[in-house]
matplotlib code that plots the C-alpha trace (Angstrom):
import matplotlib.pyplot as plt

x = [79.0, 75.5, 75.6, 72.1, 72.9, 71.9, 71.3, 67.4, 67.4, 69.9, 70.4, 71.8, 75.5, 75.7, 74.7, 77.2, 80.1, 79.6, 79.6, 83.0, 84.2, 83.1, 85.1, 88.1, 90.1, 87.2, 87.1, 90.4, 93.1, 91.8, 91.6, 95.0, 96.9, 94.9, 96.3, 99.5, 99.6, 98.5, 94.7, 93.5, 96.4, 96.1, 92.2, 92.9, 95.0, 92.8, 89.6, 91.6, 93.0, 89.3, 88.2, 91.1, 92.0, 89.5, 85.9, 87.6, 88.9, 86.1, 83.9, 86.6, 86.5, 82.6, 82.5, 84.9, 83.0, 79.6, 80.8, 82.3, 79.2, 82.2, 84.6, 87.8, 89.8, 87.6, 86.1, 89.6, 90.1, 86.6, 87.2, 90.9, 89.3, 86.3, 88.6, 91.6, 93.8, 97.1, 97.1, 99.3, 96.5, 94.8, 97.3, 94.6, 92.0, 94.6, 96.2, 92.7, 92.1, 95.6, 95.1, 91.9, 93.2, 95.8, 93.9, 91.3, 94.2, 95.0, 91.7, 90.5, 92.8, 92.6, 89.0, 89.0, 90.5, 87.1, 85.5, 87.8, 87.1, 83.4, 83.4, 85.8, 83.5, 79.9, 81.2, 82.3, 86.1, 87.5, 85.6, 88.2, 91.0, 94.7, 96.2, 98.8, 96.4, 94.8, 97.6, 99.2, 96.0, 96.2, 99.9, 98.7, 95.9, 98.7, 101.1, 98.3, 98.1, 95.3, 93.1, 94.0, 93.5, 89.9, 89.0, 90.5, 88.3, 85.2, 85.1, 86.5, 83.9, 81.1, 81.9, 82.0, 78.6, 77.2, 78.9, 78.2, 74.6, 74.5, 74.1, 70.7, 70.0, 73.6, 75.5, 72.2, 69.9, 72.9, 73.7, 70.3, 70.5, 73.9, 74.6, 71.0, 72.1, 75.8, 74.8, 72.0, 75.1, 77.6, 75.1, 74.5, 78.2, 78.6, 75.6, 77.5, 80.9, 79.5, 78.0, 80.8, 83.5, 85.3, 83.9, 85.4, 88.7, 88.2, 86.6, 89.5, 92.1, 90.5, 89.8, 92.3, 94.5, 98.4, 100.1, 103.7, 102.1, 102.1, 105.5, 106.1, 105.2, 102.1, 101.4, 101.7, 99.6, 96.7, 97.0, 97.1, 94.0, 92.0, 92.8, 92.1, 89.2, 87.3, 88.2, 90.2, 92.7, 91.6, 88.7, 86.0, 84.6, 84.9, 82.8, 80.2, 80.0, 78.9, 75.7, 74.9, 72.2, 72.5, 70.2, 72.0, 74.6, 78.3, 79.1, 76.1, 77.0, 80.9, 80.4, 77.9, 79.8, 82.8, 80.9, 79.1, 82.6, 84.1, 81.4, 81.7, 85.3, 84.7, 82.0, 84.0, 86.9, 85.3, 83.5, 86.9, 88.9, 86.2, 86.3, 90.0, 90.5, 87.6, 89.6, 92.7, 94.5, 96.9, 96.1, 98.8, 98.8, 99.2, 97.3, 96.7, 94.6, 91.5, 92.3, 94.3, 93.7, 89.8, 89.1, 90.6, 88.6, 85.6, 86.6, 86.0, 83.0, 79.4, 78.0, 81.3, 81.3, 77.7, 78.5, 81.9, 80.5, 78.1, 81.2, 83.1, 79.9, 79.8, 83.7, 82.9, 80.0, 81.8, 84.8, 82.2, 80.5, 84.4, 85.4, 82.1, 83.4, 86.7, 85.7, 84.0, 86.6, 88.4, 85.2, 83.6, 86.7, 86.5, 82.7, 83.5, 86.6, 86.2, 82.7, 81.8, 79.3, 79.1, 79.4, 82.2, 84.2, 83.6, 85.0, 87.8, 88.7, 88.2, 90.2, 93.0, 92.4, 92.5, 96.2, 97.3, 95.9, 98.2, 101.1, 99.9, 98.7, 102.2, 103.9, 102.6, 103.6, 106.3, 107.7, 107.5, 110.9, 112.7, 110.8, 112.0, 111.7, 113.8, 117.1, 115.6, 113.1, 113.2, 109.8, 107.8, 105.3, 102.1, 104.3, 105.4, 101.9, 100.4, 103.3, 102.8, 98.8, 99.9, 101.7, 99.2, 96.3, 97.6, 99.3, 96.2, 94.1, 96.1, 96.5, 92.4, 92.2, 95.1, 93.1, 89.7, 91.2, 93.4, 92.7, 89.2, 86.6, 85.2, 82.0, 82.2, 82.8, 80.6, 77.6, 78.4, 78.6, 75.4, 73.2]
y = [97.4, 96.6, 93.1, 93.2, 94.0, 90.6, 89.9, 90.1, 86.5, 83.7, 83.3, 86.7, 85.5, 83.3, 85.6, 88.4, 86.2, 85.2, 88.6, 89.1, 85.7, 86.1, 89.4, 90.0, 86.6, 84.8, 86.7, 88.3, 86.4, 82.8, 82.8, 84.3, 82.0, 78.9, 80.0, 80.5, 77.3, 74.5, 74.7, 71.8, 70.9, 74.2, 74.0, 70.4, 71.6, 74.7, 72.5, 69.9, 73.4, 74.8, 71.1, 70.3, 73.9, 76.4, 75.2, 74.4, 77.9, 79.7, 77.9, 78.8, 82.5, 82.4, 81.1, 83.7, 86.5, 84.8, 84.0, 87.8, 89.5, 92.7, 93.4, 91.5, 93.2, 94.0, 90.8, 88.7, 90.8, 90.2, 86.2, 86.3, 88.2, 85.6, 82.2, 83.7, 83.0, 84.8, 88.5, 87.5, 86.1, 89.7, 89.5, 87.9, 90.8, 93.0, 91.0, 90.6, 94.2, 95.3, 93.0, 94.1, 97.7, 96.9, 94.3, 97.3, 100.0, 98.0, 96.5, 99.4, 101.1, 97.5, 97.3, 100.9, 99.1, 97.7, 100.9, 102.2, 99.1, 99.3, 102.6, 101.7, 98.7, 100.3, 103.1, 100.8, 102.4, 98.9, 97.1, 95.9, 96.7, 95.1, 93.4, 96.2, 99.0, 97.1, 96.6, 100.2, 101.5, 99.0, 100.4, 104.2, 103.3, 102.2, 105.0, 107.8, 108.7, 111.2, 108.3, 106.0, 108.1, 109.1, 105.6, 104.5, 107.7, 106.7, 102.8, 103.8, 106.3, 103.8, 101.3, 103.9, 105.1, 101.6, 100.3, 104.0, 103.6, 100.9, 97.5, 96.8, 99.4, 99.7, 96.3, 93.8, 95.8, 96.5, 92.7, 91.7, 93.4, 93.0, 89.2, 87.9, 90.3, 89.2, 85.7, 86.5, 88.4, 85.5, 83.3, 85.8, 86.0, 82.3, 81.3, 84.4, 82.4, 78.7, 80.1, 82.3, 80.8, 77.4, 75.9, 72.5, 73.8, 75.8, 72.7, 70.6, 73.3, 73.4, 69.9, 68.0, 67.3, 66.9, 67.5, 67.5, 70.9, 72.5, 74.0, 74.5, 78.3, 77.3, 74.8, 77.8, 80.0, 77.6, 77.5, 81.4, 81.7, 79.4, 81.8, 85.1, 83.5, 83.2, 85.9, 84.1, 85.8, 89.1, 90.0, 90.3, 86.7, 87.4, 90.6, 89.6, 86.6, 88.6, 89.5, 85.8, 84.3, 81.9, 79.4, 79.2, 76.3, 77.0, 74.0, 73.8, 77.6, 77.3, 74.4, 76.2, 79.6, 77.2, 75.3, 78.6, 80.5, 77.8, 77.3, 81.2, 80.9, 77.8, 79.2, 82.4, 80.6, 78.6, 81.4, 83.7, 80.5, 79.9, 83.4, 83.6, 80.1, 80.5, 84.1, 81.5, 83.9, 82.4, 81.5, 82.1, 85.9, 86.8, 89.6, 91.3, 88.1, 90.4, 93.7, 92.6, 89.2, 89.3, 92.8, 91.6, 88.5, 90.8, 93.0, 91.2, 88.9, 89.9, 92.5, 91.9, 95.4, 95.2, 91.9, 93.2, 96.2, 94.0, 91.6, 94.4, 95.6, 92.1, 92.7, 96.2, 94.3, 91.4, 93.7, 95.7, 93.0, 92.1, 95.6, 96.5, 93.2, 94.8, 98.1, 96.6, 95.2, 98.4, 100.7, 98.4, 98.9, 102.4, 102.5, 99.9, 101.3, 105.5, 105.4, 107.6, 107.3, 104.9, 107.5, 108.7, 105.7, 104.5, 108.1, 107.4, 104.0, 105.1, 108.1, 106.2, 103.5, 106.3, 107.5, 104.2, 103.2, 106.0, 103.7, 101.1, 104.1, 105.3, 101.7, 101.4, 104.7, 107.1, 104.1, 101.4, 101.2, 102.5, 103.0, 103.3, 99.7, 98.6, 98.3, 96.5, 94.3, 94.2, 95.2, 98.5, 99.6, 97.5, 94.5, 94.7, 95.1, 92.2, 90.0, 91.1, 90.1, 87.0, 86.0, 87.9, 85.5, 82.2, 83.1, 84.5, 81.6, 79.0, 81.3, 81.4, 77.2, 77.0, 79.7, 77.7, 74.2, 74.9, 78.0, 78.3, 77.0, 73.8, 74.8, 77.3, 75.8, 72.7, 75.5, 77.5, 74.1, 72.7, 74.5]
z = [125.1, 126.9, 128.5, 127.8, 124.1, 122.6, 118.6, 118.0, 116.2, 117.1, 114.1, 113.3, 115.2, 111.9, 109.6, 111.0, 111.6, 107.8, 107.1, 108.5, 107.4, 103.5, 102.6, 100.2, 101.9, 99.7, 96.9, 96.3, 98.3, 98.0, 94.2, 93.9, 96.2, 95.1, 91.3, 92.6, 94.5, 92.3, 93.1, 94.2, 96.2, 97.8, 98.7, 99.9, 102.8, 103.3, 103.8, 106.3, 108.0, 108.5, 109.7, 111.9, 113.6, 112.3, 113.7, 117.2, 117.4, 116.1, 118.8, 121.4, 120.3, 120.4, 123.6, 125.1, 123.5, 125.2, 128.7, 129.2, 127.3, 126.4, 123.6, 123.5, 126.1, 128.6, 128.3, 128.7, 131.6, 133.4, 132.4, 134.0, 137.4, 137.6, 137.0, 138.7, 135.6, 135.3, 134.1, 130.9, 129.4, 128.8, 125.6, 123.9, 123.8, 123.4, 120.3, 118.7, 118.9, 117.4, 114.6, 113.9, 113.7, 111.7, 109.3, 108.9, 108.2, 104.9, 104.0, 103.6, 101.2, 99.1, 99.3, 97.6, 94.6, 93.8, 94.3, 91.5, 89.3, 89.6, 87.9, 85.1, 84.4, 84.3, 82.5, 80.0, 79.7, 79.8, 77.0, 74.2, 76.3, 75.9, 78.5, 78.2, 78.7, 82.3, 83.3, 82.7, 84.3, 87.5, 87.9, 87.6, 90.5, 92.7, 91.9, 92.8, 96.5, 96.0, 94.2, 96.8, 99.5, 98.2, 98.1, 101.6, 102.7, 101.4, 102.2, 105.7, 106.1, 105.1, 107.6, 110.4, 109.8, 109.9, 113.2, 114.4, 114.0, 116.8, 116.9, 115.8, 113.8, 112.1, 112.0, 112.3, 109.7, 107.5, 107.4, 106.9, 103.7, 102.3, 102.9, 101.0, 97.9, 97.9, 97.7, 95.0, 93.3, 93.6, 92.2, 89.0, 88.6, 88.8, 85.9, 83.7, 84.4, 83.7, 80.4, 78.8, 80.5, 80.6, 83.6, 82.9, 83.3, 86.2, 88.2, 86.9, 87.9, 91.7, 92.2, 90.8, 94.3, 93.6, 97.0, 94.6, 93.2, 96.7, 97.9, 101.9, 101.3, 99.5, 102.9, 105.1, 102.7, 102.8, 106.6, 106.8, 104.7, 106.8, 109.7, 107.6, 106.2, 109.4, 111.0, 113.5, 116.2, 114.9, 117.8, 115.7, 116.3, 120.3, 119.7, 118.0, 120.1, 122.9, 121.4, 121.1, 122.1, 124.8, 123.6, 120.1, 119.6, 119.6, 117.4, 115.2, 114.3, 114.0, 111.4, 109.6, 109.4, 108.1, 105.4, 104.1, 103.9, 102.5, 99.7, 99.2, 98.6, 96.2, 93.9, 93.6, 92.7, 90.3, 88.5, 88.4, 87.1, 84.2, 83.4, 83.1, 81.2, 79.0, 77.7, 77.8, 80.9, 82.9, 86.5, 88.7, 88.6, 92.2, 93.7, 90.2, 89.4, 90.3, 89.1, 86.1, 84.6, 85.6, 84.0, 80.9, 80.8, 81.0, 78.7, 75.9, 77.0, 76.1, 78.5, 80.0, 81.2, 83.4, 84.4, 86.0, 87.2, 89.1, 90.4, 91.7, 93.6, 95.2, 96.1, 97.9, 99.2, 100.7, 101.9, 103.8, 105.9, 106.8, 107.8, 110.0, 112.4, 112.5, 113.5, 116.7, 119.0, 119.3, 119.2, 122.1, 124.2, 124.3, 124.7, 127.6, 129.3, 128.9, 129.0, 125.7, 123.0, 120.7, 117.7, 119.4, 120.1, 116.6, 114.8, 117.2, 116.1, 112.1, 112.3, 113.9, 110.9, 108.2, 109.7, 109.7, 106.5, 104.8, 105.3, 102.9, 100.2, 100.3, 100.3, 96.5, 95.2, 97.1, 99.7, 96.9, 96.4, 99.7, 102.9, 106.6, 107.2, 104.2, 105.3, 109.2, 107.4, 103.7, 103.5, 102.5, 105.2, 103.9, 103.7, 107.3, 108.5, 106.4, 108.0, 111.7, 111.3, 109.6, 112.9, 115.4, 114.3, 114.4, 117.8, 119.2, 117.6, 119.3, 122.7, 122.8, 122.5, 125.2, 127.6, 126.9, 127.1, 130.5, 132.7, 131.6, 134.4, 133.1, 134.1, 132.3, 129.4, 129.9, 130.3, 127.0, 125.3, 126.6, 124.1]

ax = plt.figure().add_subplot(projection="3d")
ax.plot(x, y, z, "-o")
ax.set_aspect("equal")
plt.show()
């Protein structure tokens, strides 16, 4: 990562950060968590956490990236040296890079499911399918290690190629094409859902705020989702911040990112639940909402196969814009620390993620009932990896806020916040 490398336009960081934030967290995780936790009550806590916690930490993490002009690990090392901070603060960079590495390993597997369903939708093989047939098909996908590995490899391979092409030719050009396309597709799906689904029921479900509907676990899920959806504590924002123009406003940019990200999640949620309720289906279907309940809704709708295929292209694209941001923190470290070329660094990162992703693949089939972690944690490898990152992200975010608020020199903070 060269210190002279800056996004070609000061608004590109906004595009990149929104691309990192808008992903499976908005289109898959947000709707099913809202469905499980009372709809509007979940959204209220989620929105309040975004405003009170997410935006300040987003500003702080971006500030660290722009101030250091390096990857999270090497950037924290330089800031610690120049600010005479205690060496233990290096854990911020390492924790962020490790979280990105782990998340990408299982994120890639789940994104691969969307590849599978894109093919099923466009082929028309799900048209008129029953709930039992679609559920059985999803179970069959999870039970097939070979299929999951194939899709995992395809998705991760495309992510690696884009990042390997460089900051401008790969990441920046890719985002300039993908992000507008994603917004257009989301709008098409929303209009279709409003026409063919039950928009009134969806709006009532998502915007009736009754906190009695929310359990303690629901509160925790809502707060955790705010970190996951903004890509906080996983090194991506710090890595992208290193390329941010010195003229761009940290505060305005962070607020814009949070607003766009939340709007995407809400529009996607309204569209998904309009389709679900329009077909008389249940909202609280958990992680299977997108891959079982939603395909069932598309199956009986006019033009459902075509629009279903378009929707899953949206899912793939959104996942891809997030995935490329997760490659960058670790790849940037390899480039700076070992002085190797970007393609080699990205391939090394991708290979490691691919291998770790096999743990997630096998968690859904051969290790689904018993694993080497079962006796110790009561979880399979995927559950364990997800639990680790759910701890690492909030912890990393808190440490970032503490570091910017205390050890970092006030003059440096003031200089970065002045724009």
